[in-house]
Structures are given as C-alpha cells and as structure tokens.
C-alpha positions, 0 to 999 in steps of 0.5 A: 668142521662147522656149526649151525645157527642153534649150535652157535647160540649155545656156544655164545650162551656158554662163554663168559659175559663180555664175549658173546659178541666176539663169537658172533662176530667170528661166526656171523662176519667170518673174521680171522681170530687175529682180525676179530681180536684186533677190533678198535673201537674207532673201527666200529661204525654202528650207525653204518653198520659196518667194521673196518678191519684193518689190522690183526692180532698175533701171538708168536712165543707167548709175545702179542703184537699187531700187524697187517691183515693176512691179505694186507688189505683193509676191508670195510664189512657190513654187520647184521642188524642183530650184532649191530645192537649187541655191539652197541651194548657191549661198547657201553662197557669198553674204554671210550677212546678211539684206539681202545681194543673192544675185546680184551682179556679179563683185566685188560689188555690184548686177548691171548689166543692160548689164554682164551682156548684155555680159559674160555673156549674149551670150558665154553665148548663143554658147557654147550655140548659141542666137541672139544676138537672144534677150533676158534677158526671153525667159526670162520667156516661156519659163517662160509657154510651159512652163506653157502646154504642160503644161496649167496654168490661165491664172489660175495662170499669172497668178499665176505670172508676176506679171500685174496681171490674167489679161487681160494673161496672156490678151493675151500668151500666149493665142495659145499655148494649145491649141485645145480647140474639138473637146473642148469640142464633145464635152463639149456633146454630153455635156451634151446627151444627159444632158439628153435621156435619159429620166428616172424619175418622180422626175426622175432620168435612168434 
C-alpha cells in the first residue's frame, strides 16, 4: 500500500504540529521508522541539504534502544529543498545539543512506535480520510513509487532507500516499473537500421 503526493500532504496536515517533518522525512526520504526516529541534530546538515543515517531506534518488549541501521551501513542522504526549509523551522524548537533527537515524544525522549501509532498515526489517518490499514512503513513504499513514477533509475532508488543491493530494490518494486518492451523494440530497430545502412569506403555510414 502506498500514498500519492496529495494523500501524503493530507496526512502531514492531520498529524500534530511537531510531526509533519517526520511524515515528510519518511515519505520523501524513504527512511525506515527506526532510522527516522533516531535522527540526531548533529547529523542534519541543512546547508548541505543532507542527513546522515547512522543508527536506528528499536523497541523490544516495550524497551527502546539504539543500534546500527538494518544494513549496518552509514549513508548520507540528500534532502529536497522543501524539506530543508521545513526542518530548518522545526529545529528552532529542538534542544540545541548535538546528540539531541530531532523527533521526540510529547514530553521528550525517544519516540515509542506503539505509542505513536496509538496516539498519532491512527487518529491522523482517520482525520485525513485514509485507511486504517496503512502502515507507517508504507511511507517508505510511497517514496519508492514516487521515484519509479518519475523514471528514476533503479540503482538510484537502491541508494535512496538504503537497500543492501539492487536485487532487493528490483524484487520489491520491479513490478511497478513501466513496461518498456515497445521502446526497447524501437531502439533495437534503430540499431539494426544503422548496421544495415550503406557505408562509405572508410567504414563510415554514408
């Protein structure tokens, strides 16, 4: 399941005032929930329009902890201009300490996924007129589908989403890629025509 850009904006407008940037980070940067919830101020470079994804938050049996990303890799990801400005405004209300989390629970501290779903996600889905079955992880799928619909190369999508290999990207989203069989056939015809064209004595096509 995924959203179109208009639905993403409806959701962003439905969440409490401190969370639209989180919705946009998940939907337009395609971060996993744990990666988005673990972003620290020192890893946000607004002048360079980048976020460094270096750790992930996990919740096990009600206990929250931080660890490596799913692929055990640190990656530097680009931000669209609108999100740079949104985060710039958001960070004016964030504790000015390098290790401070930029997205926190209402009373401070790390976000709890279970509490966020109950107190923010499900009520906001209802307020936005979106199906309750939509998962937070579907914002990551939303990012992939937006990139695919705009003709972004699968290798770039792999890097954008932080997949360990392009095989993962293709296996998960390959069915969404447009059928280019007709275009390929046209290109092969053009190659054949070039090869069959009469050539001059020096081997160049006349």
